C-alpha positions in Angstrom: 13.8 1.9 10.7 12.7 1.1 14.0 8.9 -0.2 14.7 8.2 2.4 16.7 7.2 4.4 13.2 5.9 1.5 12.2 3.3 1.4 15.0 2.1 4.7 15.0 1.4 4.9 12.0 -0.9 2.2 12.1 -2.3 4.2 14.9 -2.9 7.3 13.1 -4.5 5.3 9.8 -6.7 3.6 12.7 -7.3 7.3 13.7 -8.6 8.2 10.7 -10.6 5.0 9.8 -12.8 5.7 13.6 -13.3 8.6 12.6 -15.2 8.3 9.1 -18.9 9.7 9.9 -20.6 6.6 8.3 -24.2 8.1 8.6 -22.4 10.6 5.8 -21.3 7.0 3.8 -24.5 6.2 4.1 -26.2 9.1 2.4 -23.7 8.5 -0.4 -24.7 5.1 -0.9 -28.8 6.4 -1.2 -27.2 9.3 -3.8 -25.4 5.9 -5.7 -28.6 3.7 -5.4 -30.8 6.6 -6.8 -28.4 7.2 -9.7 -28.6 3.1 -10.2 -32.2 3.1 -10.1 -33.0 6.2 -12.5 -30.3 4.7 -14.7 -28.0 7.7 -14.5 -24.6 7.7 -15.0 -21.6 8.0 -12.3 -18.7 10.0 -13.2 -15.7 9.6 -10.9 -12.5 11.7 -11.4 -8.9 12.1 -9.4 -5.6 12.9 -9.2 -2.6 10.8 -8.4 -3.3 8.4 -6.0 -7.0 9.6 -6.2 -7.1 8.9 -9.7 -5.6 5.5 -8.8 -8.7 5.0 -6.7 -10.8 6.2 -8.6 -10.0 3.4 -11.4 -10.6 0.6 -8.6 -14.0 1.9 -7.3 -15.0 2.0 -11.1 -14.0 -1.3 -11.2 -15.5 -2.6 -8.0 -19.2 -0.8 -8.8 -19.0 -1.4 -12.6 -18.4 -5.0 -12.1 -19.0 -6.6 -8.8 -21.5 -4.5 -7.8 -23.6 -4.8 -10.9 -23.3 -8.5 -10.9 -24.9 -8.4 -7.7 -27.5 -6.0 -8.1 -28.4 -7.7 -11.7 -28.7 -4.3 -13.1 -25.6 -2.7 -14.5 -24.3 0.6 -13.0 -23.5 3.1 -15.6 -20.7 4.3 -14.0 -16.7 6.1 -16.2 -13.6 6.9 -14.5 -12.6 10.1 -16.6 -8.9 9.8 -15.3 -8.6 6.6 -17.4 -8.8 7.5 -20.9 -5.2 9.2 -21.9 -5.6 9.9 -25.3 -8.6 12.1 -24.0 -6.7 13.6 -21.3 -3.3 14.5 -23.4 -5.3 16.1 -26.4 -7.8 18.0 -23.8 -4.8 18.9 -21.6 -2.4 19.8 -24.9 -4.7 21.6 -26.5 -6.7 23.9 -23.9 -5.7 23.5 -20.7 -4.7 20.5 -17.8 -7.3 22.1 -15.7 -9.9 21.1 -18.0 -9.3 17.7 -18.3 -12.3 16.5 -16.4 -14.6 19.6 -17.0 -14.4 18.7 -21.4 -15.2 15.2 -20.8 -18.2 15.9 -18.6 -19.3 18.7 -21.9 -19.4 15.4 -23.6 -20.7 12.8 -21.6 -22.7 14.2 -18.4 -26.0 15.3 -18.2 -28.8 16.9 -15.4 -29.7 14.3 -12.9 -25.7 12.8 -13.5 -23.9 11.8 -10.2 -20.3 12.9 -10.1 -17.6 12.0 -7.4 -14.4 13.0 -6.9 -11.3 12.0 -5.0 -9.0 14.6 -3.5 -6.6 14.4 -0.9 -6.0 18.5 -1.0 -9.4 19.2 -2.1 -8.2 22.5 -4.9 -6.9 20.5 -7.6 -7.8 23.4 -10.6 -8.7 20.7 -12.9 -11.0 18.7 -10.0 -12.2 22.2 -9.1 -13.6 23.4 -12.3 -15.2 20.3 -13.1 -17.2 20.2 -10.1 -18.0 23.7 -10.2 -19.7 23.2 -14.0 -21.2 19.7 -13.1 -22.7 21.8 -10.5 -24.0 24.9 -12.8 -25.7 22.0 -15.2 -27.6 20.0 -13.1 -25.4 16.9 -11.7 -25.4 16.1 -8.2 -21.7 16.1 -7.0 -19.9 14.2 -4.3 -16.3 14.7 -2.7 -13.9 12.7 -0.4 -11.1 15.2 0.5 -8.5 15.4 3.4 -8.6 17.7 6.7 -7.4 20.8 4.8 -10.9 20.6 2.7 -10.3 22.5 0.2 -12.4 24.3 -2.4 -14.3 21.2 -3.0 -15.1 20.4 0.4 -17.4 23.7 0.1 -18.6 23.6 -3.4 -20.0 19.8 -3.6 -23.1 19.1 -2.7 -21.8 16.3 -0.6 -18.5 16.0 0.9 -16.9 13.6 3.4 -13.6 15.0 4.6 -10.6 12.8 6.4 -9.4 14.6 9.3 -5.8 14.2 8.5 -3.4 16.1 6.1 -1.5 13.0 5.1 -1.9 11.6 1.8 -1.2 7.9 2.1 -3.8 7.9 5.7 -6.1 9.9 3.3 -5.8 7.9 0.7 -6.2 4.6 2.3 -9.5 5.8 4.1 -11.0 7.3 1.3 -10.7 3.3 -0.3 -12.3 2.2 2.2 -15.4 4.5 1.8 -14.9 3.2 -1.4 -15.3 -0.4 -0.6 -17.7 0.5 1.7 -20.1 2.1 -0.9 -19.2 -1.0 -3.5 -19.8 -3.8 -0.9 -22.9 -2.1 0.6 -24.3 -3.3 -3.1 -22.7 -6.3 -3.1 -23.1 -7.9 0.2 -26.6 -6.6 0.9 
């Protein structure tokens, strides 16, 4: 493969990074801080590569940011429990895998963060709608297609690209900023 491809890829990634709306990232940090101050729960979820990013984010927030803050973040990745996901998917529908976990754990005032590229995954859309209807605050990181989730969530950050890798990398950068905003401040 020609190195020109790699150069173009990096240039496009830099463009995605440069377009991250830092004022919105700061707003997300304030919402997460409020959740922490009020001893509320933060639930996060996504599919595929976004699920991996969610797992990484929750680890950084729950361990490293909690260590730095001296008080624990109550945070949970809903895409971690394989038994829950397969039982719900088998007995109900895959589109209910996050919704039904929220029904068990979530309370009004809690915070939901979802990551996705298309913004149209039925399981994410359904969970965000339920969260909105039940008094939770919803945050979304989505790609340039926006999808339904960008409009459903109370607060959204849109990465202005449709390439899955670039969007997921930019989302992980935002997740790191959200965590390191607590760790390094």
